[in-house]
C-alpha positions as CSV (number, residue, x, y, z in Angstrom):
1,X,0.0,0.0,0.0
2,X,1.1,3.6,-0.5
3,X,2.9,4.8,2.7
4,X,3.2,6.8,5.0
5,X,-0.4,7.3,6.2
6,X,-2.6,10.1,7.4
7,X,-5.1,8.5,9.9
8,X,-8.6,9.7,9.4
9,X,-10.9,9.6,12.5
10,X,-14.0,11.0,10.9
11,X,-16.5,12.1,13.6
12,X,-15.9,9.2,15.9
13,X,-17.0,9.7,19.6
14,X,-16.1,6.3,21.0
15,X,-12.5,5.1,21.1
16,X,-13.6,1.5,20.6
17,X,-14.8,2.5,17.1
18,X,-11.4,4.0,16.2
19,X,-9.4,0.8,16.7
20,X,-7.9,0.8,13.2
21,X,-6.3,4.2,13.9
22,X,-5.0,3.1,17.3
23,X,-3.8,-0.2,15.9
24,X,-1.7,1.5,13.2
25,X,-0.4,4.1,15.7
26,X,0.7,1.4,18.2
27,X,2.1,-1.2,15.8
28,X,3.1,0.8,12.7
29,X,4.0,4.1,14.2
30,X,6.8,4.8,11.7
31,X,4.2,4.7,8.9
32,X,1.8,7.3,10.5
33,X,2.4,11.0,9.7
34,X,-0.6,12.4,11.7
35,X,-4.3,12.4,12.2
36,X,-7.2,14.2,10.5
37,X,-10.6,14.7,12.2
38,X,-13.9,16.4,11.2
39,X,-16.4,18.3,13.3
40,X,-17.9,16.2,16.1
41,X,-14.9,13.9,16.6
42,X,-14.0,13.6,20.3
43,X,-11.3,10.9,19.8
44,X,-7.6,11.4,19.2
45,X,-4.6,9.1,18.6
46,X,-2.3,11.8,20.0
47,X,-0.6,12.2,16.7
48,X,-0.2,15.7,15.1
49,X,-3.4,17.1,13.6
50,X,-3.0,17.8,9.9
51,X,-5.1,18.6,6.9
52,X,-4.7,16.4,3.9
53,X,-2.6,19.0,2.2
54,X,-0.3,19.4,5.2
55,X,0.1,15.7,5.5
56,X,0.9,15.4,1.8
57,X,3.6,18.1,2.1
58,X,5.0,16.1,5.1
59,X,5.3,13.0,3.0
60,X,2.0,11.2,3.5
61,X,0.8,9.2,0.4
62,X,-2.5,7.8,1.6
63,X,-5.4,8.7,3.9
64,X,-6.4,5.6,5.9
65,X,-9.9,5.5,7.3
66,X,-9.1,4.6,10.9
67,X,-12.7,4.0,11.8
68,X,-14.1,0.5,12.5
69,X,-17.8,1.3,13.2
70,X,-20.8,-1.0,13.5
71,X,-21.7,-2.2,10.0
72,X,-18.5,-0.8,8.5
73,X,-20.2,2.1,6.9
74,X,-18.8,5.3,5.4
75,X,-20.6,8.3,6.9
76,X,-21.9,10.7,4.2
77,X,-20.5,13.5,6.3
78,X,-17.0,12.3,5.6
79,X,-17.3,12.7,1.9
80,X,-15.9,16.3,1.6
81,X,-12.8,15.2,3.6
82,X,-12.2,12.2,1.5
83,X,-12.6,14.2,-1.7
84,X,-10.2,16.8,-0.3
85,X,-7.6,14.0,0.3
86,X,-7.9,12.8,-3.3
87,X,-7.6,16.3,-4.6
88,X,-4.3,17.1,-2.8
89,X,-2.7,13.8,-3.9
90,X,-3.5,11.2,-1.3
91,X,-4.8,7.7,-2.2
92,X,-7.7,6.4,0.0
93,X,-7.4,3.2,2.0
94,X,-10.4,1.7,3.8
95,X,-11.0,-1.5,5.7
96,X,-14.7,-0.9,6.1
97,X,-17.4,-3.2,4.7
98,X,-18.7,-0.3,2.5
99,X,-16.4,-0.2,-0.5
100,X,-14.7,3.0,-1.8
101,X,-14.9,1.5,-5.3
102,X,-18.7,1.3,-5.1
103,X,-19.1,5.1,-4.5
104,X,-19.4,6.9,-7.9
105,X,-18.4,10.3,-6.5
106,X,-15.1,8.8,-5.2
107,X,-14.4,6.8,-8.3
108,X,-14.9,9.9,-10.4
109,X,-12.6,12.0,-8.2
110,X,-9.9,9.2,-8.1
111,X,-9.9,9.0,-11.9
112,X,-9.8,12.8,-12.2
113,X,-6.8,13.2,-9.9
114,X,-5.0,10.0,-10.7
115,X,-5.4,8.4,-7.3
116,X,-6.1,4.9,-6.0
117,X,-9.1,3.6,-4.0
118,X,-7.9,0.6,-2.0
119,X,-10.4,-1.6,-0.2
120,X,-8.7,-3.9,2.3
121,X,-11.8,-5.9,3.1
122,X,-11.5,-7.9,-0.1
123,X,-11.1,-11.7,0.3
124,X,-8.9,-13.6,-2.1
125,X,-10.6,-15.5,-4.9
126,X,-11.1,-19.3,-4.9
127,X,-11.4,-19.8,-1.1
128,X,-12.2,-23.5,-0.6
129,X,-14.7,-25.2,1.7
130,X,-12.9,-26.4,4.8
131,X,-11.8,-30.0,4.9
132,X,-11.1,-30.3,8.7
133,X,-7.8,-32.1,7.9
134,X,-5.3,-31.7,10.8
135,X,-2.3,-29.7,9.6
136,X,1.2,-29.8,10.8
137,X,2.7,-27.1,12.9
138,X,1.3,-25.3,16.0
139,X,-1.4,-22.7,16.2
140,X,-2.5,-20.2,18.8
141,X,-5.8,-18.2,18.5
142,X,-6.8,-15.2,20.5
143,X,-10.5,-15.3,21.5
144,X,-12.6,-12.8,23.5
145,X,-15.5,-12.1,25.8
146,X,-16.4,-9.4,23.3
147,X,-15.2,-7.6,20.2
148,X,-12.7,-4.7,20.2
149,X,-11.0,-5.4,23.5
150,X,-7.5,-6.6,22.6
151,X,-7.4,-9.8,20.5
152,X,-5.2,-8.2,17.8
153,X,-2.9,-6.5,20.4
154,X,-2.6,-9.8,22.3
155,X,-1.8,-11.8,19.2
156,X,0.8,-9.3,18.0
157,X,2.4,-9.2,21.5
158,X,2.6,-13.0,21.7
159,X,4.0,-13.2,18.2
160,X,6.7,-10.6,19.0
161,X,7.6,-12.3,22.3
162,X,7.9,-15.7,20.5
163,X,10.2,-14.2,18.0
164,X,12.3,-12.6,20.7
165,X,12.7,-16.0,22.2
166,X,14.0,-17.5,18.9
167,X,10.7,-19.3,18.2
168,X,9.8,-19.7,14.5
169,X,6.5,-17.9,14.4
170,X,4.2,-15.9,12.1
171,X,1.4,-13.4,12.9
172,X,-1.7,-14.3,10.8
173,X,-3.9,-11.3,10.3
174,X,-7.7,-11.8,10.0
175,X,-9.0,-8.2,10.1
176,X,-8.4,-5.0,8.2
177,X,-6.1,-3.4,10.8
178,X,-3.9,-6.5,11.2
179,X,-3.6,-6.7,7.4
180,X,-2.5,-3.1,7.2
181,X,0.1,-3.7,9.9
182,X,1.5,-7.0,8.6
183,X,0.9,-6.5,4.9
184,X,-0.9,-9.8,4.4
185,X,-3.9,-11.8,5.7
186,X,-7.5,-12.5,5.0
187,X,-10.4,-10.2,6.2
188,X,-12.4,-13.0,7.7
189,X,-15.6,-11.1,8.3
190,X,-15.9,-10.4,4.6
191,X,-15.7,-14.1,3.6
192,X,-19.0,-15.9,2.7
193,X,-20.1,-18.0,5.7
194,X,-19.7,-21.4,4.0
195,X,-16.0,-20.6,3.3
196,X,-15.0,-19.1,6.6
197,X,-13.4,-22.1,8.0
198,X,-11.7,-22.8,4.7
199,X,-10.2,-19.3,4.7
200,X,-8.8,-20.0,8.1
201,X,-7.3,-23.3,6.9
202,X,-5.4,-21.6,4.0
203,X,-4.4,-18.7,6.3
204,X,-2.5,-21.1,8.5
205,X,-1.2,-24.0,6.2
206,X,1.0,-27.0,7.0
207,X,4.2,-25.9,8.7
208,X,7.3,-27.3,10.4
209,X,6.2,-29.1,13.6
210,X,8.0,-26.4,15.7
211,X,6.5,-23.5,13.9
212,X,3.8,-21.4,15.5
213,X,1.1,-19.4,13.7
214,X,-0.4,-16.8,16.0
215,X,-3.8,-16.2,14.6
216,X,-5.6,-12.9,15.3
217,X,-9.1,-13.6,16.7
218,X,-12.3,-11.9,15.6
219,X,-15.6,-11.1,17.4
220,X,-16.7,-13.4,20.2
221,X,-18.6,-16.7,20.3
222,X,-21.0,-14.9,22.6
223,X,-21.6,-11.9,20.4
224,X,-25.2,-11.9,18.9
225,X,-23.9,-10.4,15.7
226,X,-20.3,-11.6,15.2
227,X,-20.3,-15.1,16.6
228,X,-20.4,-16.7,13.1
229,X,-17.0,-15.4,12.1
230,X,-15.6,-16.4,15.5
231,X,-16.8,-20.0,15.1
232,X,-15.5,-20.3,11.5
233,X,-12.1,-19.0,12.6
234,X,-12.0,-21.4,15.6
235,X,-12.9,-24.5,13.5
236,X,-10.6,-23.6,10.6
237,X,-7.5,-22.5,12.5
238,X,-7.6,-25.6,14.7
239,X,-5.7,-24.0,17.5
240,X,-3.6,-26.1,19.9
241,X,-3.7,-23.2,22.3
242,X,-6.0,-20.2,22.8
243,X,-5.8,-17.1,25.0
244,X,-8.9,-15.4,26.3
245,X,-9.0,-11.6,25.9
246,X,-11.1,-9.6,28.3
247,X,-11.7,-6.0,29.5
248,X,-12.5,-5.9,33.3
249,X,-14.1,-2.5,32.8
250,X,-16.7,-3.8,30.4
251,X,-20.0,-5.3,31.7
252,X,-22.1,-5.5,28.5
253,X,-21.5,-6.4,24.8
254,X,-20.1,-3.3,23.0
255,X,-23.0,-1.5,21.4
256,X,-25.6,-4.0,22.7
257,X,-26.6,-2.9,26.2
258,X,-29.2,-5.6,26.5
259,X,-26.5,-8.3,26.5
260,X,-24.3,-8.9,29.5
261,X,-20.7,-9.9,28.9
262,X,-20.0,-13.6,29.4
263,X,-17.6,-14.6,32.1
264,X,-14.0,-15.7,31.3
265,X,-14.9,-19.2,32.5
266,X,-17.8,-19.4,30.1
267,X,-15.6,-18.4,27.2
268,X,-13.0,-21.0,28.1
269,X,-15.6,-23.8,28.4
270,X,-17.4,-22.9,25.1
271,X,-14.2,-22.5,23.2
272,X,-13.0,-25.9,24.2
273,X,-16.4,-27.5,23.6
274,X,-16.6,-26.1,20.0
275,X,-12.8,-26.2,19.2
276,X,-12.5,-29.9,20.1
277,X,-14.5,-30.6,16.9
278,X,-11.4,-30.0,14.7
279,X,-8.7,-30.2,17.4
280,X,-9.4,-32.5,20.3
281,X,-6.2,-31.3,22.0
282,X,-7.2,-27.7,22.2
283,X,-6.2,-26.0,25.5
284,X,-6.4,-22.6,27.2
285,X,-3.0,-21.0,27.7
286,X,-4.1,-18.1,29.8
287,X,-5.9,-14.8,30.0
288,X,-5.0,-11.4,28.4
289,X,-6.6,-8.5,30.2
290,X,-7.0,-4.9,28.9
291,X,-6.2,-2.8,32.0
292,X,-5.7,0.4,30.2
293,X,-8.2,2.2,32.5
294,X,-6.3,1.1,35.7
295,X,-3.2,2.5,37.4
296,X,-0.1,0.2,37.4
297,X,-0.8,-0.8,41.0
298,X,-4.5,-1.5,40.3
299,X,-3.6,-3.5,37.3
300,X,-1.0,-5.7,39.0
301,X,-3.4,-6.4,41.9
302,X,-6.3,-7.3,39.6
303,X,-4.0,-9.5,37.5
304,X,-2.8,-11.3,40.6
305,X,-6.3,-11.9,41.9
306,X,-7.5,-13.2,38.6
307,X,-4.6,-15.6,38.2
308,X,-5.2,-16.9,41.7
309,X,-9.0,-17.3,41.0
310,X,-8.7,-18.9,37.6
311,X,-5.6,-21.0,38.2
312,X,-4.2,-19.8,34.9
313,X,-1.5,-17.2,33.8
314,X,-3.0,-13.7,33.5
315,X,-1.3,-10.7,32.1
316,X,-1.8,-7.4,30.2
317,X,0.3,-7.9,27.1
318,X,0.8,-4.1,26.7
319,X,2.1,-3.7,30.2
320,X,4.3,-6.7,29.7
321,X,6.5,-7.7,32.7
322,X,6.8,-11.0,34.6
323,X,3.1,-11.8,34.3
324,X,3.2,-11.6,30.5
325,X,6.5,-13.7,30.4
326,X,4.6,-16.3,32.4
327,X,1.7,-16.3,29.9
328,X,4.1,-16.7,27.0
329,X,5.9,-19.6,28.9
330,X,2.6,-21.3,29.5
331,X,1.5,-21.1,25.9
332,X,4.8,-22.5,24.6
333,X,5.4,-25.1,27.3
334,X,1.8,-26.5,27.4
335,X,1.5,-27.2,23.7
């Protein structure tokens, strides 16, 4: 993709719906020139605020829509900003379900100014139906009590830690942000349901017995809207190990206040029950907590309590430390 990026936050008011921007800031910081917001936006990545023209002059070559809202829609109110970016020389990159290439006004402007419209959420052609065949190599999948609470960050942190220990490992991206960070992957929530598990199989193919594929999880088995992609990914990736991701501050499913968040224990039990269908040896390696709203002391105390209560390694991958080292050890040693 054209790089570096200007991160577009639109008019987002909830940080959870700007996870693409935050993911790129945190894991591809050297590719991010600044951020661009429109009226009504109350979220910031902390990067320098720039207009498209200023970003282009500073070296940016693409405006990336850093929003991951419900339904993956492009707000009509963003259109003047997107057209401005094209006019000053920036390509547009989007990971939303709504496709840039399906919007005539953007297509016309891109042709006029000689710019590209790049839709990340485009699955590769020819995805097969899953076979269920057990593949060689080892796999770890991050699963969650909800969406947008750290599955990607946890997978990236575990992958990086494995590499630092000399373990042969790959990060397998399954969402638009992960694909932008790693440069490859399959947008699993854009795959037709019958081919979801097949896509997960080709994403993590046969490998050396000592090789690890760390697979980025999607959604939650308990989410009323996104459970299908979670199940297809679980069956197709055939994880030997999974890590449950959870935000202690969250009590209800994001955006669905009528649904309580499941407990960590419920997620462990259901993941094992369903995952055993394609890998009878599936195991839980531990818990990854998002403690970003806690002080260091509060986070350490909560992590220790949860580890004692659950009898499993518990850590915040972003905080790292001895607790995270123990989680990595458990995942590698127990497989």
